[in-house]
C-alpha positions in Angstrom: 52.0 42.3 36.8 53.5 39.2 35.5 51.3 37.1 37.5 47.8 38.6 36.0 49.7 38.4 32.5 50.0 34.6 33.1 46.3 34.4 34.5 45.2 36.3 31.5 47.2 33.8 29.2 45.8 30.5 30.9 41.9 31.9 30.9 42.2 32.7 27.0 44.2 29.5 26.2 41.5 27.6 28.3 38.6 29.4 26.4 40.1 28.9 22.9 41.1 25.2 24.1 37.4 24.7 24.8 36.1 26.0 21.7 38.3 24.1 19.6 37.3 21.1 21.5 33.7 21.7 20.7 33.8 22.6 17.1 35.8 19.4 16.6 33.1 17.3 17.7 31.1 18.7 15.2 30.0 16.8 12.2 30.8 19.5 9.5 32.9 19.6 6.3 35.1 22.7 7.1 36.4 24.4 4.3 38.5 27.4 5.2 39.4 28.3 1.7 36.0 29.8 1.3 36.8 32.4 3.9 40.0 33.3 2.0 38.6 33.3 -1.3 36.1 35.8 0.1 38.6 37.8 2.0 38.4 41.2 -0.1 34.7 41.4 0.8 35.4 40.9 4.7 38.2 43.1 4.6 35.9 45.8 2.5 33.3 45.2 5.3 35.8 45.8 8.2 36.8 48.9 6.7 33.3 50.1 6.3 32.5 48.9 10.0 35.7 50.9 11.3 34.6 54.2 9.3 31.1 53.8 10.1 31.5 53.1 14.0 34.3 55.9 14.1 32.2 58.4 12.5 29.1 57.6 14.9 31.5 57.6 17.9 32.9 61.1 17.3 29.1 62.5 16.1 27.6 60.6 19.1 29.9 62.2 21.8 29.3 65.2 20.3 25.6 65.0 20.8 26.0 63.7 24.1 28.4 66.3 25.6 25.8 69.0 24.1 22.8 66.8 25.5 24.1 66.4 28.8 25.1 70.3 29.3 21.6 71.3 28.3 19.8 69.0 30.4 21.7 70.7 33.7 21.6 74.4 31.9 19.5 76.9 33.2 17.4 77.1 30.2 14.0 75.5 30.7 13.8 75.5 26.8 17.2 73.6 26.5 16.4 71.1 29.1 13.1 70.3 27.5 14.5 69.6 23.8 17.3 67.7 25.5 14.8 65.6 27.7 12.4 65.0 24.4 15.8 63.7 22.4 16.7 61.4 25.1 13.0 59.8 25.5 12.5 59.4 21.8 15.9 57.7 21.1 15.9 55.6 24.1 12.1 54.6 24.1 12.5 52.9 20.5 14.3 50.1 19.0 17.5 51.1 17.4 16.1 48.8 14.4 13.1 51.1 14.2 15.2 54.4 14.1 17.2 53.1 11.1 14.3 52.7 9.1 12.9 55.7 10.2 16.1 57.7 9.1 16.3 55.4 6.0 12.7 55.4 4.5 11.2 58.5 5.9 13.9 61.2 6.7 16.4 60.7 3.9 13.6 60.2 1.4 12.3 63.6 2.6 15.5 65.5 2.3 16.3 63.3 -1.1 19.4 62.0 0.2 20.2 58.4 -0.5 23.6 57.0 0.9 22.9 54.3 3.4 26.6 54.6 4.9 26.0 58.2 5.8 22.3 57.6 6.8 23.4 54.5 9.1 26.3 56.4 10.6 23.8 59.5 11.6 21.2 57.0 13.0 23.7 55.3 15.4 25.0 58.3 16.4 21.9 59.9 17.0 20.9 56.6 19.2 24.1 56.3 21.1 24.2 60.0 22.0 20.8 59.8 23.7 22.6 57.3 26.0 25.9 59.6 26.4 23.3 62.7 27.2 22.2 60.8 30.2 26.0 59.7 31.4 27.0 63.2 30.8 24.3 64.4 32.9 25.1 62.0 35.7 28.6 62.7 35.7 28.1 66.7 36.0 25.6 66.0 38.9 28.0 63.7 40.7 30.4 66.3 41.5 29.9 68.0 44.9 28.4 71.4 45.1 30.6 72.5 47.5 33.4 72.4 44.7 31.2 74.5 42.6 30.4 77.2 45.3 33.9 77.3 46.2 34.9 78.3 42.5 32.4 80.7 42.4 33.6 82.4 45.5 36.9 82.6 43.8 35.2 84.8 40.9 34.8 81.9 38.4 31.7 82.1 36.3 29.4 79.2 35.3 31.4 78.4 32.3 34.7 78.6 34.0 33.6 76.4 36.4 32.0 73.9 34.0 35.2 73.9 32.1 37.9 73.7 34.8 36.4 72.3 37.8 33.0 70.1 36.9 33.7 68.7 33.4 37.2 67.3 34.1 35.9 65.4 37.0 32.6 64.5 35.2 34.6 62.9 32.3 36.9 61.1 34.1 33.9 59.3 36.0 32.2 58.3 32.9 34.8 56.7 30.9 33.7 53.2 32.0 30.3 53.5 30.8 31.2 55.5 27.9 33.6 52.8 26.6 30.7 50.2 27.2 28.5 52.4 25.0 31.3 53.0 22.1 31.7 49.1 22.1 27.6 48.4 21.8 27.8 51.1 19.2 30.3 49.1 17.1 28.3 45.9 17.5 25.2 47.8 16.8 26.6 48.7 13.5 25.8 45.1 12.3 21.9 46.1 12.1 23.0 48.5 9.2 23.0 45.1 6.9 19.2 45.8 6.9 19.4 49.1 4.4 22.2 47.3 2.5 25.2 48.9 4.0 27.9 46.4 3.3 29.7 46.2 6.7 31.0 43.2 8.1 27.6 41.4 9.2 26.6 42.1 5.6 29.7 40.5 4.1 29.3 37.4 6.3 25.4 37.2 5.2 26.5 37.4 1.5 29.3 34.6 2.2 26.7 32.3 3.9 24.1 33.0 1.2 26.7 32.2 -1.7 28.5 29.2 -0.5 26.3 27.8 2.5 29.2 27.7 4.9 28.0 29.0 7.8 31.0 28.6 10.4 33.4 29.9 7.8 31.4 33.1 7.4 30.5 34.0 11.0 33.6 32.9 13.2 36.0 35.5 11.3 33.1 38.1 11.5 33.1 37.5 15.5 36.8 37.6 15.5 36.8 41.0 13.5 34.6 42.5 15.5 36.6 41.8 18.3 40.0 43.2 16.6 37.8 46.6 16.5 36.3 46.4 20.0 39.2 45.1 22.1 41.9 48.0 21.2 39.1 50.4 21.9 38.6 49.0 25.4 42.3 49.0 26.2 43.0 52.5 25.0 40.1 53.8 27.2 41.6 51.6 30.2 45.0 53.6 29.5 43.3 57.0 29.1 41.5 56.3 32.5 44.7 55.4 34.5 46.7 58.6 33.1 43.9 60.7 34.2 43.9 58.7 37.7 47.7 59.3 37.8 47.1 63.3 37.4 45.2 63.1 40.5 41.8 64.3 39.0 38.9 62.9 41.1 
């Protein structure tokens, strides 16, 4: 464990040192006071990104679980609805979906809150991918376990709840984490509908001060502040599940 920490420190030190060396060779009038002066804008953008991402993750996960269960259900109608949902949202660019949600659906229902609309668009997009992850995780569980559980008198719902889904959930944790991290980064696209999240805040700073590095380097760091703890916590969850012997 100690050796791993030392290696990790050396890798980070090398990367940061290399970046510092490269930037030091750029002929550029650095002025980090700009970042400090616009700190409130960045902080508000950080909180907006955190709020949007958290809401989209929760809603997207719920949609994904529901969609995944529908994809493996015995109902043909549920299977076809879930399949159509997946094809629509996986087959079109997220940016286009954001425009459709904001300029078409929101206008049709007379709702004008870019933050909520953007959150729902991200959740719907992410939910389509999570649907396929859940479906694949469920189908990866050996049929022999299902048959054994049914022979003991468990009904389909009990088998799914106590046998299949716990194992499926453990197996989809790594791709699920990647999807959540991608969702957080994809929230930057919401700047096109004037949501003042992190990327929009950096764009405003850059347009006002013409200090590109001072605007976008803190942006990258703040995104890392959000995504790294998520990856770390998910890894800890995976280790905890493994320690309990679920497979």
